[in-house]
C-alpha positions as CSV (number, residue, x, y, z in Angstrom):
1,M,101.3,105.0,160.9
2,T,105.0,105.9,161.7
3,R,106.2,109.2,159.9
4,K,108.5,107.1,157.8
5,V,105.7,105.3,156.5
6,A,103.4,108.4,155.6
7,I,106.6,110.3,154.0
8,S,107.1,106.9,151.9
9,I,103.5,107.1,150.9
10,I,103.5,110.3,149.8
11,L,106.5,109.7,147.9
12,I,105.3,107.0,146.1
13,G,101.8,109.4,144.9
14,L,104.2,111.7,143.4
15,L,106.2,109.6,141.7
16,V,102.8,108.1,140.4
17,G,101.4,111.7,139.4
18,F,104.4,111.9,137.3
19,I,104.0,108.6,135.4
20,V,102.8,109.0,131.5
21,V,100.1,106.6,130.7
22,P,99.2,106.7,127.2
23,A,95.8,107.7,126.3
24,Q,94.1,105.3,124.3
25,A,94.0,105.9,120.8
26,D,92.4,104.4,117.7
27,I,91.3,104.7,114.2
28,A,88.1,102.7,114.1
29,G,85.6,103.7,111.7
30,S,88.4,104.6,109.0
31,A,88.1,103.1,105.4
32,L,89.0,102.9,102.1
33,S,85.8,104.8,101.1
34,A,86.2,105.3,97.3
35,V,88.1,103.8,94.4
36,S,87.9,105.9,91.2
37,P,87.7,105.1,88.1
38,A,84.9,102.6,89.4
39,P,84.4,100.4,87.2
40,V,87.6,100.2,85.8
41,V,88.3,99.7,81.6
42,Y,89.6,96.4,80.4
43,G,92.7,97.0,78.2
44,T,93.7,100.4,79.3
45,T,96.4,101.7,81.2
46,F,95.3,104.5,83.7
47,D,95.6,106.1,87.3
48,I,93.5,105.1,90.1
49,T,93.1,106.9,93.0
50,F,92.2,105.1,96.6
51,T,90.4,107.3,98.9
52,V,90.9,106.5,102.8
53,N,88.8,108.4,105.1
54,L,90.9,108.3,108.2
55,L,88.9,108.8,111.7
56,S,90.2,109.1,115.2
57,S,88.5,110.4,118.3
58,D,92.3,111.3,119.8
59,Y,94.2,111.9,116.7
60,E,95.9,109.0,115.9
61,F,97.9,109.3,112.8
62,L,98.0,106.9,109.8
63,D,101.3,104.9,109.5
64,F,100.5,102.4,106.7
65,V,98.1,101.4,104.0
66,D,97.9,99.0,101.6
67,V,95.3,97.3,98.8
68,T,95.9,94.3,96.9
69,V,95.0,94.3,93.4
70,P,93.7,91.3,91.3
71,S,96.7,89.7,89.4
72,Q,94.4,90.4,86.2
73,W,95.9,93.9,87.0
74,T,99.4,95.0,86.0
75,I,101.2,97.7,88.4
76,N,103.2,100.3,86.8
77,T,103.6,103.1,89.2
78,V,103.1,103.8,92.9
79,Y,103.0,107.5,93.2
80,N,103.7,109.2,96.4
81,T,101.6,110.7,99.0
82,P,103.3,113.4,100.7
83,A,103.5,113.2,104.3
84,S,101.0,115.7,106.0
85,S,101.9,115.4,109.6
86,N,104.7,117.8,111.0
87,F,107.0,115.6,112.6
88,S,110.3,116.8,111.9
89,C,111.5,113.0,110.9
90,V,108.1,111.8,109.0
91,T,108.3,111.2,105.5
92,S,106.4,108.9,103.2
93,T,107.4,105.9,100.9
94,Q,105.7,103.9,98.7
95,G,105.8,100.4,96.8
96,T,104.4,96.9,95.8
97,V,104.8,93.3,97.4
98,G,103.4,91.4,94.7
99,Q,100.0,92.4,93.7
100,T,99.7,94.4,96.9
101,I,100.4,98.1,96.7
102,F,101.4,100.1,99.7
103,W,101.9,103.5,101.4
104,A,104.1,103.8,104.6
105,T,105.8,106.3,106.9
106,G,109.5,106.4,105.6
107,C,111.5,107.5,108.4
108,P,112.3,105.0,111.1
109,F,108.7,104.3,112.8
110,A,107.9,105.9,116.0
111,T,105.2,105.9,118.4
112,G,103.1,109.0,117.5
113,Q,104.5,109.9,114.5
114,G,102.7,108.6,111.6
115,A,102.9,110.5,108.2
116,W,99.2,111.2,107.3
117,L,96.7,113.1,109.5
118,P,93.0,112.0,110.1
119,G,91.0,113.1,107.1
120,T,90.6,112.5,103.7
121,I,93.9,111.1,102.0
122,N,94.5,110.2,97.8
123,F,96.9,107.3,97.3
124,V,97.1,106.8,93.6
125,A,98.7,104.0,91.6
126,N,98.9,103.5,87.5
127,V,97.7,100.1,86.4
128,T,96.5,98.4,83.3
129,V,93.8,95.7,83.4
130,T,94.8,92.9,81.3
131,S,92.4,90.4,81.8
132,C,88.3,90.0,82.9
133,E,89.1,86.7,84.5
134,G,87.5,86.6,88.0
135,A,85.4,90.0,87.7
136,P,83.7,91.5,89.6
137,W,86.9,91.4,92.3
138,S,87.0,92.5,95.6
139,L,90.1,94.6,96.8
140,P,91.2,93.8,100.2
141,W,93.0,96.8,102.1
142,N,94.5,97.3,105.5
143,L,94.8,100.8,107.1
144,N,97.4,100.8,110.5
145,G,97.4,103.6,113.1
146,D,100.7,104.8,114.7
147,E,99.7,104.2,118.2
148,W,102.4,101.9,119.7
149,L,102.9,100.4,116.4
150,I,100.1,97.7,117.4
151,A,98.6,96.4,114.1
152,V,95.5,95.3,115.9
153,P,92.1,96.8,116.3
154,P,91.3,99.5,117.3
155,H,94.7,100.5,115.9
156,N,94.2,98.5,112.3
157,V,91.0,98.3,110.2
158,S,91.0,96.2,107.0
159,G,87.8,95.4,104.7
160,T,87.5,94.9,101.1
161,Y,86.3,97.5,98.4
162,P,83.6,95.7,95.5
163,I,84.6,96.6,91.9
164,S,83.4,95.9,88.6
165,V,85.4,96.1,85.0
166,V,83.7,97.5,81.5
167,G,84.9,96.6,78.1
168,C,85.2,92.9,78.5
169,P,85.5,91.6,74.8
170,G,82.3,89.6,74.4
171,S,80.5,90.5,77.5
172,E,78.4,93.4,79.3
173,P,79.7,95.2,82.7
174,V,79.1,93.2,85.7
175,V,77.6,95.5,88.2
176,V,78.0,94.6,91.8
177,P,74.4,94.9,93.7
178,G,73.4,95.9,96.9
179,C,76.7,97.9,98.0
180,D,75.3,101.6,97.2
181,A,75.6,101.9,101.0
182,L,79.5,101.4,101.1
183,L,79.9,104.2,98.9
184,P,80.7,107.9,99.7
185,I,77.5,109.5,98.7
186,P,77.4,113.3,99.2
187,A,74.6,115.2,100.9
188,T,73.9,117.1,97.8
189,A,73.3,113.8,95.8
190,V,69.4,113.7,94.6
191,G,67.2,110.9,93.0
192,G,66.6,111.2,89.4
193,T,64.7,109.0,86.5
194,F,65.6,108.5,83.3
195,V,63.3,110.1,80.6
196,A,65.5,108.5,77.7
197,D,67.6,105.7,77.0
198,A,70.6,106.6,78.4
199,P,74.2,105.4,77.0
200,V,76.7,105.0,79.7
201,Y,80.2,106.6,80.0
202,W,82.9,105.8,82.2
203,A,84.3,109.0,81.7
204,P,83.0,112.4,80.2
205,G,83.0,111.7,76.4
206,E,84.0,108.3,77.1
207,L,81.8,105.6,76.7
208,T,81.8,102.3,77.6
209,N,83.1,99.3,75.3
210,P,80.9,97.3,74.9
211,L,78.4,100.0,75.0
212,V,75.8,100.1,77.9
213,T,72.5,101.3,77.8
214,I,70.3,102.2,80.5
215,A,66.6,101.9,79.9
216,A,64.5,104.9,80.5
217,G,62.1,104.7,83.7
218,N,64.9,103.6,85.5
219,S,66.2,105.6,88.5
220,A,69.6,106.3,89.9
221,R,71.7,108.9,92.5
222,V,72.6,111.7,90.6
223,L,75.5,113.4,92.3
224,G,76.4,116.8,89.8
225,L,77.7,117.5,86.4
226,D,81.0,117.7,84.6
227,A,82.9,120.9,83.8
228,S,81.4,121.2,80.7
229,G,77.4,120.6,81.8
230,E,76.9,118.0,79.5
231,Y,77.0,115.0,81.7
232,Y,75.6,114.0,84.9
233,Q,77.6,111.7,87.1
234,I,75.6,109.0,88.9
235,I,76.2,105.9,90.9
236,W,74.7,102.5,89.2
237,G,74.9,99.7,91.3
238,C,78.2,99.9,93.1
239,N,80.0,102.1,90.2
240,F,80.6,106.0,89.5
241,L,79.2,106.6,85.7
242,W,78.1,109.3,83.5
243,V,75.3,109.9,81.3
244,P,74.4,112.5,78.8
245,K,72.5,115.4,80.8
246,A,69.3,115.4,78.6
247,T,68.6,111.7,79.3
248,L,67.9,112.6,82.9
249,G,65.1,114.3,84.9
250,P,63.4,115.0,88.5
251,N,62.1,111.7,90.3
252,Y,58.8,112.4,91.3
253,D,58.3,109.5,93.8
254,A,57.3,109.6,97.3
255,V,60.8,110.2,98.4
256,W,62.0,112.8,96.3
257,H,58.8,114.7,95.0
258,G,60.7,116.0,91.8
259,A,63.6,117.6,93.6
260,P,65.6,119.5,91.3
261,L,68.8,117.6,90.2
262,P,72.4,119.1,91.5
263,T,74.2,121.6,89.6
264,G,77.5,121.2,91.1
265,V,80.5,120.0,89.3
266,I,82.2,117.0,89.7
267,E,86.1,117.3,89.7
268,V,86.9,114.8,86.8
269,P,90.9,113.4,87.9
270,V,93.2,114.4,84.9
271,A,95.4,111.0,84.5
272,G,99.1,111.4,84.8
273,A,98.7,114.7,86.7
274,R,100.6,113.5,89.6
275,D,103.5,114.1,91.6
276,G,106.1,112.1,92.6
277,G,106.9,108.2,91.6
278,G,107.8,104.6,92.7
Protein backbone atom coordinates (compact mmCIF):
# COMPACT_ATOMS: atom_id res chain seq x y z
CA MET A 1 0.00 0.00 0.00
CA THR A 2 1.45 3.39 -0.96
CA ARG A 3 1.64 6.27 1.46
CA LYS A 4 -0.83 8.20 -0.74
CA VAL A 5 -3.43 5.41 -0.62
CA ALA A 6 -3.03 5.05 3.14
CA ILE A 7 -3.62 8.77 3.67
CA SER A 8 -6.71 8.61 1.45
CA ILE A 9 -8.14 5.74 3.51
CA ILE A 10 -7.52 7.66 6.73
CA LEU A 11 -9.24 10.77 5.34
CA ILE A 12 -12.24 8.75 4.19
CA GLY A 13 -12.49 7.22 7.66
CA LEU A 14 -12.42 10.65 9.27
CA LEU A 15 -15.11 11.95 6.92
CA VAL A 16 -17.34 8.95 7.62
CA GLY A 17 -16.90 9.64 11.31
CA PHE A 18 -18.46 13.08 10.82
CA ILE A 19 -21.49 11.81 8.91
CA VAL A 20 -24.56 12.03 11.15
CA VAL A 21 -26.65 8.89 10.81
CA PRO A 22 -30.14 9.47 12.21
CA ALA A 23 -31.09 7.15 15.05
CA GLN A 24 -34.11 4.97 14.52
CA ALA A 25 -37.09 6.53 16.23
CA ASP A 26 -40.58 5.16 16.59
CA ILE A 27 -43.93 5.58 18.32
CA ALA A 28 -44.81 1.89 18.29
CA GLY A 29 -47.17 1.04 21.14
CA SER A 30 -48.76 4.49 21.18
CA ALA A 31 -52.55 4.62 21.02
CA LEU A 32 -55.75 6.53 21.42
CA SER A 33 -56.19 5.03 24.88
CA ALA A 34 -59.43 6.60 26.12
CA VAL A 35 -62.46 8.60 25.03
CA SER A 36 -64.57 10.51 27.55
CA PRO A 37 -67.49 10.59 28.03
CA ALA A 38 -68.25 7.04 27.02
CA PRO A 39 -70.90 6.12 26.20
CA VAL A 40 -71.97 9.29 24.41
CA VAL A 41 -75.49 10.59 24.87
CA TYR A 42 -78.01 10.98 22.07
CA GLY A 43 -79.44 14.46 21.50
CA THR A 44 -76.88 16.31 23.63
CA THR A 45 -74.03 18.72 22.92
CA PHE A 46 -70.88 18.11 24.93
CA ASP A 47 -67.09 18.27 25.02
CA ILE A 48 -65.47 14.95 24.14
CA THR A 49 -61.88 14.18 25.13
CA PHE A 50 -59.61 11.92 23.09
CA THR A 51 -56.69 10.80 25.26
CA VAL A 52 -53.51 9.81 23.43
CA ASN A 53 -50.79 7.82 25.17
CA LEU A 54 -47.64 8.63 23.17
CA LEU A 55 -44.80 6.17 23.67
CA SER A 56 -41.36 6.46 22.10
CA SER A 57 -38.24 4.48 22.93
CA ASP A 58 -36.06 7.35 21.78
CA TYR A 59 -38.28 10.39 22.25
CA GLU A 60 -39.93 10.84 18.88
CA PHE A 61 -42.46 13.64 19.15
CA LEU A 62 -46.04 13.72 17.84
CA ASP A 63 -46.73 15.74 14.68
CA PHE A 64 -50.31 14.87 13.89
CA VAL A 65 -53.37 13.10 15.30
CA ASP A 66 -56.78 12.57 13.76
CA VAL A 67 -60.03 10.90 14.83
CA THR A 68 -62.94 10.22 12.49
CA VAL A 69 -66.35 10.45 14.14
CA PRO A 70 -69.64 9.04 12.77
CA SER A 71 -71.74 10.99 10.28
CA GLN A 72 -74.43 10.94 12.98
CA TRP A 73 -72.30 13.42 14.99
CA THR A 74 -72.14 17.15 14.34
CA ILE A 75 -68.70 18.64 15.02
CA ASN A 76 -69.21 22.07 16.57
CA THR A 77 -65.76 23.14 17.77
CA VAL A 78 -62.25 21.73 17.83
CA TYR A 79 -60.24 23.10 20.76
CA ASN A 80 -56.55 23.85 20.54
CA THR A 81 -54.13 21.56 22.37
CA PRO A 82 -51.05 23.75 22.98
CA ALA A 83 -47.68 22.41 21.91
CA SER A 84 -45.64 20.89 24.72
CA SER A 85 -42.28 20.66 22.94
CA ASN A 86 -39.68 23.36 23.46
CA PHE A 87 -38.70 24.11 19.87
CA SER A 88 -38.96 27.82 19.15
CA CYS A 89 -41.00 27.43 15.95
CA VAL A 90 -43.47 24.82 17.12
CA THR A 91 -47.11 25.76 17.58
CA SER A 92 -50.23 23.66 17.23
CA THR A 93 -53.28 23.91 15.05
CA GLN A 94 -56.54 22.00 14.65
CA GLY A 95 -59.48 21.59 12.32
CA THR A 96 -61.72 19.20 10.42
CA VAL A 97 -61.86 17.48 7.05
CA GLY A 98 -65.36 16.09 6.65
CA GLN A 99 -66.00 13.98 9.75
CA THR A 100 -62.30 13.74 10.59
CA ILE A 101 -61.05 15.93 13.44
CA PHE A 102 -57.32 16.64 13.42
CA TRP A 103 -54.60 18.34 15.44
CA ALA A 104 -51.19 19.11 13.90
CA THR A 105 -47.88 20.88 14.28
CA GLY A 106 -48.72 24.43 13.27
CA CYS A 107 -45.38 25.74 12.02
CA PRO A 108 -43.76 24.44 8.83
CA PHE A 109 -43.04 20.76 9.37
CA ALA A 110 -39.42 20.04 10.18
CA THR A 111 -37.74 16.79 11.10
CA GLY A 112 -37.57 16.32 14.84
CA GLN A 113 -39.90 19.22 15.63
CA GLY A 114 -43.26 17.69 16.48
CA ALA A 115 -45.63 19.68 18.66
CA TRP A 116 -46.21 17.19 21.49
CA LEU A 117 -43.79 15.33 23.74
CA PRO A 118 -44.22 11.67 24.69
CA GLY A 119 -46.70 11.15 27.50
CA THR A 120 -50.45 11.53 27.96
CA ILE A 121 -52.06 14.20 25.77
CA ASN A 122 -55.73 15.23 25.73
CA PHE A 123 -57.37 16.48 22.53
CA VAL A 124 -60.85 17.97 22.92
CA ALA A 125 -63.73 18.79 20.58
CA ASN A 126 -67.36 19.77 21.06
CA VAL A 127 -69.91 17.57 19.31
CA THR A 128 -73.62 16.84 19.13
CA VAL A 129 -74.95 13.30 18.67
CA THR A 130 -77.90 13.76 16.31
CA SER A 131 -78.77 10.13 15.53
CA CYS A 132 -78.21 6.63 16.91
CA GLU A 133 -78.09 5.03 13.44
CA GLY A 134 -75.23 2.56 13.10
CA ALA A 135 -74.39 2.49 16.82
CA PRO A 136 -72.29 1.18 18.43
CA TRP A 137 -69.56 2.86 16.42
CA SER A 138 -65.83 2.45 15.92
CA LEU A 139 -63.77 5.65 15.75
CA PRO A 140 -60.76 5.31 13.39
CA TRP A 141 -57.67 7.18 14.60
CA ASN A 142 -54.13 7.91 13.37
CA LEU A 143 -50.98 9.17 15.09
CA ASN A 144 -47.97 10.45 13.13
CA GLY A 145 -44.53 10.93 14.67
CA ASP A 146 -42.02 13.55 13.56
CA GLU A 147 -39.19 11.29 12.31
CA TRP A 148 -38.54 12.44 8.72
CA LEU A 149 -42.28 12.98 8.25
CA ILE A 150 -42.68 9.33 7.27
CA ALA A 151 -46.29 8.45 7.98
CA VAL A 152 -45.63 4.70 8.01
CA PRO A 153 -44.81 2.29 10.85
CA PRO A 154 -43.02 2.67 13.15
CA HIS A 155 -43.57 6.44 12.79
CA ASN A 156 -47.32 6.03 12.37
CA VAL A 157 -49.81 3.99 14.39
CA SER A 158 -53.52 3.64 13.78
CA GLY A 159 -56.51 1.79 15.10
CA THR A 160 -60.17 2.11 16.07
CA TYR A 161 -61.85 2.91 19.36
CA PRO A 162 -65.29 1.37 20.12
CA ILE A 163 -67.96 3.62 21.58
CA SER A 164 -71.65 3.18 22.31
CA VAL A 165 -74.54 5.57 22.88
CA VAL A 166 -77.31 5.98 25.45
CA GLY A 167 -80.58 7.84 25.30
CA CYS A 168 -81.70 6.57 21.89
CA PRO A 169 -85.47 6.88 21.49
CA GLY A 170 -87.19 3.57 22.18
CA SER A 171 -84.07 1.51 22.76
CA GLU A 172 -81.68 0.39 25.42
CA PRO A 173 -78.05 1.53 25.24
CA VAL A 174 -75.78 -0.82 23.32
CA VAL A 175 -72.67 -2.11 25.06
CA VAL A 176 -69.71 -3.37 23.05
CA PRO A 177 -68.67 -6.70 24.60
CA GLY A 178 -65.20 -8.06 25.14
CA CYS A 179 -63.06 -4.94 24.86
CA ASP A 180 -62.25 -4.12 28.50
CA ALA A 181 -58.61 -4.94 27.75
CA LEU A 182 -58.44 -1.88 25.48
CA LEU A 183 -59.33 0.53 28.27
CA PRO A 184 -56.79 2.29 30.51
CA ILE A 185 -57.57 0.59 33.84
CA PRO A 186 -55.69 2.13 36.80
CA ALA A 187 -53.74 -0.18 39.07
CA THR A 188 -55.93 0.91 41.99
CA ALA A 189 -59.11 -0.50 40.39
CA VAL A 190 -60.81 -3.28 42.36
CA GLY A 191 -63.52 -5.80 41.53
CA GLY A 192 -66.86 -5.09 43.16
CA THR A 193 -70.26 -6.80 43.36
CA PHE A 194 -73.64 -5.12 43.15
CA VAL A 195 -75.51 -5.58 46.43
CA ALA A 196 -78.62 -3.85 45.06
CA ASP A 197 -80.08 -3.04 41.67
CA ALA A 198 -78.12 -0.03 40.42
CA PRO A 199 -79.48 2.75 38.20
CA VAL A 200 -76.78 3.79 35.73
CA TYR A 201 -75.54 7.36 35.35
CA TRP A 202 -73.44 8.62 32.42
CA ALA A 203 -72.04 11.29 34.82
CA PRO A 204 -72.63 11.84 38.55
CA GLY A 205 -76.24 12.94 38.97
CA GLU A 206 -77.05 12.44 35.26
CA LEU A 207 -79.19 9.33 34.74
CA THR A 208 -79.12 7.55 31.40
CA ASN A 209 -82.23 8.08 29.32
CA PRO A 210 -83.87 5.63 28.97
CA LEU A 211 -82.93 4.42 32.41
CA VAL A 212 -80.58 1.44 32.55
CA THR A 213 -80.34 -0.75 35.66
CA ILE A 214 -77.63 -3.25 36.56
CA ALA A 215 -79.12 -6.11 38.55
CA ALA A 216 -77.83 -7.09 41.98
CA GLY A 217 -75.33 -9.95 41.88
CA ASN A 218 -73.43 -8.67 38.83
CA SER A 219 -69.77 -7.71 39.14
CA ALA A 220 -67.84 -4.76 37.73
CA ARG A 221 -64.42 -3.15 37.97
CA VAL A 222 -64.60 -0.17 40.34
CA LEU A 223 -62.27 2.79 39.72
CA GLY A 224 -63.08 5.28 42.47
CA LEU A 225 -65.54 7.88 43.78
CA ASP A 226 -66.71 11.22 42.48
CA ALA A 227 -65.92 14.36 44.51
CA SER A 228 -69.20 14.12 46.43
CA GLY A 229 -68.50 10.54 47.52
CA GLU A 230 -71.97 9.49 46.38
CA TYR A 231 -71.12 7.67 43.14
CA TYR A 232 -68.64 4.99 42.11
CA GLN A 233 -67.16 5.05 38.62
CA ILE A 234 -67.19 1.58 37.08
CA ILE A 235 -66.27 -0.16 33.84
CA TRP A 236 -69.30 -1.82 32.28
CA GLY A 237 -68.63 -3.37 28.89
CA CYS A 238 -66.35 -0.80 27.23
CA ASN A 239 -67.85 2.18 29.05
CA PHE A 240 -66.93 4.34 32.02
CA LEU A 241 -70.21 4.77 33.90
CA TRP A 242 -71.38 5.76 37.39
CA VAL A 243 -73.62 4.07 39.95
CA PRO A 244 -74.74 5.03 43.47
CA LYS A 245 -72.13 4.15 46.09
CA ALA A 246 -74.64 2.21 48.20
CA THR A 247 -75.28 -0.29 45.39
CA LEU A 248 -71.74 -1.72 45.36
CA GLY A 249 -69.83 -3.85 47.83
CA PRO A 250 -66.60 -5.91 47.81
CA ASN A 251 -66.26 -8.95 45.58
CA TYR A 252 -65.51 -12.08 47.61
CA ASP A 253 -64.55 -14.31 44.72
CA ALA A 254 -61.23 -16.20 44.42
CA VAL A 255 -59.61 -13.22 42.66
CA TRP A 256 -60.55 -10.25 44.84
CA HIS A 257 -61.11 -11.93 48.25
CA GLY A 258 -63.26 -9.06 49.51
CA ALA A 259 -60.70 -6.32 48.79
CA PRO A 260 -61.96 -2.87 49.90
CA LEU A 261 -63.32 -0.74 47.09
CA PRO A 262 -61.13 2.24 46.08
CA THR A 263 -61.82 5.59 47.72
CA GLY A 264 -59.72 7.81 45.45
CA VAL A 265 -61.53 10.67 43.74
CA ILE A 266 -62.04 10.45 39.96
CA GLU A 267 -61.88 13.89 38.35
CA VAL A 268 -64.98 14.65 36.27
CA PRO A 269 -64.28 17.09 33.36
CA VAL A 270 -66.34 20.27 33.41
CA ALA A 271 -68.06 20.85 30.08
CA GLY A 272 -66.90 24.03 28.35
CA ALA A 273 -63.86 24.54 30.56
CA ARG A 274 -61.37 24.61 27.68
CA ASP A 275 -58.88 27.03 26.21
CA GLY A 276 -58.62 28.04 22.61
CA GLY A 277 -60.98 27.43 19.76
CA GLY A 278 -61.15 26.21 16.22
